[in-house]
Every structure is written in C-alpha cells, then in structure tokens.
C-alpha positions in Angstrom: 196.7 178.3 -79.0 198.7 178.8 -75.8 197.9 181.8 -73.7 200.9 183.2 -71.8 198.6 184.1 -68.8 196.0 181.3 -68.8 195.7 179.4 -65.5 194.6 175.8 -65.4 192.6 175.9 -62.2 192.7 172.2 -61.5 195.5 169.7 -62.0 196.9 166.7 -60.1 200.2 165.0 -59.8 201.3 162.1 -57.5 204.0 159.6 -57.0 202.7 156.0 -57.3 205.7 154.7 -55.3 204.5 156.7 -52.3 201.3 154.6 -52.3 199.1 157.5 -51.2 195.4 156.9 -50.8 194.2 158.1 -54.2 190.8 156.6 -54.7 190.6 156.8 -58.5 193.8 154.8 -58.9 192.0 151.8 -57.4 189.9 151.6 -60.5 192.3 153.2 -62.9 195.9 152.4 -62.1 197.0 153.4 -65.6 196.8 157.0 -64.3 199.8 156.5 -62.2 202.1 156.9 -65.2 200.3 160.0 -66.3 200.4 161.9 -63.0 204.1 162.9 -62.9 205.5 166.4 -62.8 207.1 165.8 -66.2 203.7 164.8 -67.6 202.2 168.0 -66.1 205.0 170.1 -67.6 204.3 168.5 -71.0 200.6 169.3 -70.6 201.2 172.9 -69.8 203.6 173.2 -72.8 201.1 171.7 -75.2 197.9 173.3 -74.0 196.5 176.9 -74.0 197.4 177.1 -70.2 200.7 178.3 -69.0 200.3 177.8 -65.3 198.2 175.7 -63.0 196.7 175.4 -59.5 197.8 172.0 -58.1 195.2 170.2 -56.1 195.7 167.4 -53.5 194.5 163.9 -54.4 194.9 162.0 -51.1 193.2 162.7 -47.8 196.4 163.0 -45.7 198.9 165.6 -44.7 201.9 163.7 -46.0 200.7 163.8 -49.6 200.0 167.6 -49.4 203.5 168.2 -47.8 205.0 166.2 -50.7 203.2 168.4 -53.2 204.3 171.6 -51.6 208.0 170.5 -51.4 208.0 168.7 -54.8 206.8 171.8 -56.7 208.6 174.5 -54.7 210.8 175.3 -57.7 208.2 174.9 -60.5 207.3 178.4 -61.8 204.4 176.9 -63.6 202.6 176.2 -60.4 200.6 179.2 -59.3 199.6 177.7 -56.0 198.9 174.4 -54.2 195.5 173.3 -52.7 196.4 171.1 -49.7 194.3 168.8 -47.6 193.2 169.3 -44.0 191.0 167.5 -41.6 189.3 170.3 -39.7 187.9 167.8 -37.2 191.4 166.5 -36.1 192.7 167.4 -32.7 195.7 169.2 -34.2 193.7 170.9 -36.9 194.4 174.4 -35.7 198.2 173.7 -35.7 198.0 172.2 -39.1 196.1 175.2 -40.4 198.7 177.6 -39.1 201.4 175.5 -40.8 199.6 175.7 -44.1 199.0 179.4 -43.7 202.8 179.8 -43.2 203.4 178.1 -46.5 203.3 180.8 -49.2 202.7 178.2 -51.9 199.4 177.1 -50.3 196.5 179.0 -51.9 193.7 176.7 -50.6 192.6 173.6 -48.8 190.3 171.0 -50.1 187.6 169.2 -48.2 186.9 165.9 -49.8 183.2 165.7 -48.9 182.8 162.7 -51.2 184.9 160.7 -48.8 183.2 161.9 -45.6 180.4 159.9 -44.0 179.1 162.8 -42.0 180.1 166.1 -43.5 177.8 168.0 -41.1 180.4 167.5 -38.4 182.3 170.3 -40.1 179.7 172.8 -38.8 180.7 172.0 -35.2 182.5 174.7 -33.2 186.1 173.5 -33.5 186.1 172.7 -37.3 184.5 176.0 -38.0 187.2 177.7 -36.0 189.8 176.0 -38.2 188.0 176.9 -41.4 187.4 180.5 -40.3 191.2 180.9 -39.5 192.1 179.7 -43.0 189.5 182.0 -44.6 190.7 184.9 -42.6 194.2 184.4 -44.0 192.9 184.2 -47.6 193.2 180.4 -47.9 190.4 179.4 -50.2 188.1 176.5 -49.1 187.7 174.1 -51.9 185.0 171.4 -51.9 184.9 168.1 -53.7 181.2 167.5 -53.4 178.9 164.9 -54.9 175.7 166.4 -56.3 173.8 164.9 -53.3 176.1 167.0 -51.1 175.5 170.4 -52.7 172.9 171.3 -50.2 175.5 170.9 -47.5 177.9 173.0 -49.5 175.2 175.7 -49.5 175.0 175.5 -45.7 178.8 175.5 -45.3 179.1 178.6 -47.5 176.6 180.4 -45.3 178.7 179.7 -42.3 182.0 180.8 -43.7 182.6 184.4 -44.9 185.7 183.4 -47.0 185.9 182.3 -50.6 184.7 178.8 -51.5 185.4 177.0 -54.8 183.3 173.9 -55.7 185.1 171.4 -58.0 183.8 170.4 -61.4 180.5 172.2 -61.4 179.3 169.9 -58.5 180.1 166.7 -60.4 177.1 166.5 -62.8 176.3 163.0 -64.1 175.9 162.0 -67.8 173.0 163.8 -69.4 173.1 166.3 -66.6 170.4 168.6 -68.0 167.9 165.8 -67.3 169.0 165.6 -63.7 166.6 168.0 -61.9 168.3 167.4 -58.5 171.7 168.4 -59.7 170.3 171.4 -61.5 168.2 172.6 -58.5 171.0 172.1 -56.0 173.7 173.9 -58.1 171.3 176.7 -58.8 170.7 177.1 -55.1 174.4 176.9 -54.3 175.2 179.6 -56.8 173.0 182.1 -54.8 175.8 182.2 -52.3 178.0 185.1 -53.5 181.1 183.6 -51.9 181.0 180.5 -54.0 182.7 180.0 -57.4 183.2 176.8 -59.5 185.5 175.2 -61.9 184.5 174.5 -65.5 185.9 171.0 -65.6 184.9 167.4 -64.9 182.1 167.5 -67.4 183.4 164.8 -69.8 184.7 162.3 -67.1 181.3 160.6 -66.6 181.4 159.5 -70.2 183.3 156.6 -71.7 184.1 158.7 -74.8 184.0 162.4 -75.7 180.3 163.5 -75.7 179.2 165.8 -78.5 179.6 169.6 -78.1 175.9 170.2 -78.0 175.6 168.0 -74.9 178.5 169.7 -73.2 177.5 173.2 -74.2 174.0 172.8 -72.7 175.6 172.0 -69.3 178.1 174.7 -69.6 175.4 177.2 -70.5 173.5 176.3 -67.5 176.5 176.6 -65.2 177.3 180.0 -66.8 173.8 181.2 -66.2 174.2 180.5 -62.5 177.7 181.8 -61.8 178.6 184.2 -64.6 182.1 184.5 -65.9 183.4 186.2 -62.7 182.8 183.0 -60.7 183.7 180.5 -63.3 187.2 179.3 -64.1 188.6 177.1 -66.8 190.3 173.9 -65.7 191.4 170.6 -67.2 191.4 168.1 -64.3 194.6 166.7 -65.6 195.3 163.8 -65.8 191.9 162.4 -64.8 190.3 163.9 -67.9 192.4 161.5 -70.0 190.1 158.6 -68.9 187.6 160.0 -71.5 189.7 162.0 -73.9 193.0 163.8 -74.2 192.9 167.1 -72.2 193.5 169.0 -75.5 190.2 167.6 -76.8 188.4 169.0 -73.7 190.2 172.3 -74.1 189.3 172.6 -77.7 185.6 172.0 -76.8 185.9 174.7 -74.1 187.5 177.1 -76.5 184.8 176.4 -79.1 182.1 177.2 -76.4 183.8 180.5 -75.6 184.0 181.4 -79.3 180.3 180.5 -79.8 179.3 182.8 -77.0 181.3 185.7 -78.3 182.5 186.6 -74.8 183.9 190.1 -74.4 187.7 190.5 -73.7 187.0 191.1 -69.9 184.8 187.9 -69.8 187.5 185.9 -71.6 190.2 187.2 -69.2 188.0 186.2 -66.3 187.4 182.7 -67.5 191.0 181.9 -68.5 192.8 183.8 -65.8 191.3 186.4 -63.5 188.7 184.3 -61.8 191.3 181.8 -60.7 193.6 184.6 -59.5 190.8 186.3 -57.7 189.3 183.3 -56.0 192.7 182.0 -54.9 194.1 185.4 -53.7 197.2 183.9 -52.2 198.4 183.2 -55.8 198.9 187.0 -56.2 202.6 186.6 -55.5 202.8 184.4 -58.6 200.2 185.9 -60.9 198.6 189.2 -61.6 195.2 190.1 -62.9 195.1 190.3 -66.6 194.1 193.5 -68.4 191.4 192.8 -71.0 193.4 194.9 -73.5 196.1 192.3 -73.4 193.8 189.4 -73.9 
C-alpha cells in the first residue's frame, strides 16, 4: 500500500549513453535499461514510497552534476546525494558549489573504491568534510564490512551526521559473520551514525526466506533503533535478486511482525530520512504519528 509520505532513502538513476564509471554495470549491463528516470517514476508509483533520496553511482563530479540538473523538476526527489573527492586540490571549491545547490542533501564517500581511505583523516580532507557537515550536508559512506572500523574512526572525527549504506553490506548468512556483526555493533555506538535498511537481499541469487532476512534486520534494529534506521529499496540494483516490490513486502511484513508503534513506523518510513538528511526539509516535513 502506497504511503503518501514515505521516503525511499536510496535509489539510483543513470544514463548509459554518458558512459559514467558505474562499477556494477561492468558485471550487470542489464541494469542500464532499468536505471532511467521513467523507471524510477514507475517504481515510486507502484511502491509504498512516494518520494526518494537519489544517490550518486559514479565517482566523478560530472555524474553528480547530471543528477542534480536532470532531476531539478522532479517533485518526487527529496534530495540528491552527490559525490566528492575530499582529497582533491579543488575539494573546498567543490564543497562550496554543492552547498550552494539546494537539491544536494548529502555527499557519498565510496570507501569501497578507495585504496587508502585513511587519507580522509588528513587535515585538508577533514576541512572539506567539516565544511559540508557544518552546512547540514550529510556524509554518506559506502563501506565494505572490512571498512566499518574506519567508518567508526571517521565518525569520531566529524561532528555532523553520517549515514552508512545498506547496513554495512553484510554478506550472505550475515548472522554467522562475527566480523560484520562486531564491527557494525561498534559503529552503532557512534550517536552521529545512522544506516539504511536496504542491500540485504542483493548478496543472494534469489530472494532469501523471511526468517533469514528478519534475523539480520532484528540485529541491525537492536544496534540503531528506529530513530537511526531508514527504509530504502536500492532501486534498481535490488532487481538483480528480486523485484523491489518483493523486498518492500518483506520489509512491511517485518514491521508488522514487530508491532511497531505509530511513531516508530513514522521514523522508519519517513522521519529518520528527513532528520538525517536535514537539507531535505524544504521538500519534506516530519510526519506526525497521528497521521501514520
């Protein structure tokens, strides 16, 4: 059932003709036909979500600039998470340009594509990240499970909001992976870190059973609580395993099984995303539990 206020906290689009450096398309070129703005509009029309946070897919400024311009008139986009290289010589200028864009609600650091993420802790990159955080631009991290300890260190060095993608990218049978569990639990002790409830079915070739998913979701919930956990689809990448509606149905079943209160449901489906991406406030308002 569609929720007029629900925010899909993680979607992608791209234009294959631009030939942007989108890593997953190397192995799955079939996604190119599914990552259009028309396909995203169809997703939002047919899902319980009504708006979305659009996240960059390629580590370059041109792709992010295209996203910002391409979606400027789409009312369904609550905000854009752009890319930045904080180590670049012109990074401060780039940060100021992104801050000046009202559509930009965050920047994503693709740690998974960095050979030495620790360089982000140097003086100049930290100045860039601090400037962004000071201006309510959320720092988003795409981090492998092996990089969650670094994410913990980075969160300790930045006072602003940090959102970790896809629960830290757990593998198949995640509950048996003590390293992922320990590192995510440690990361969750940072009060300025939230995560997205997404990316959990993508490690599988086909849709895993609910009891497998629910165990992982329960663990993540225990670490972050509903005020630091936001629902997301990871459109269109989720389709590699199952249609996004299948993932959303599983997520809705998990919510129902928990018997979440109206405020907890409002947080999961809307308020957490609106709070942790504060620059979306011009496009979305916090949802009253009475209206849930």
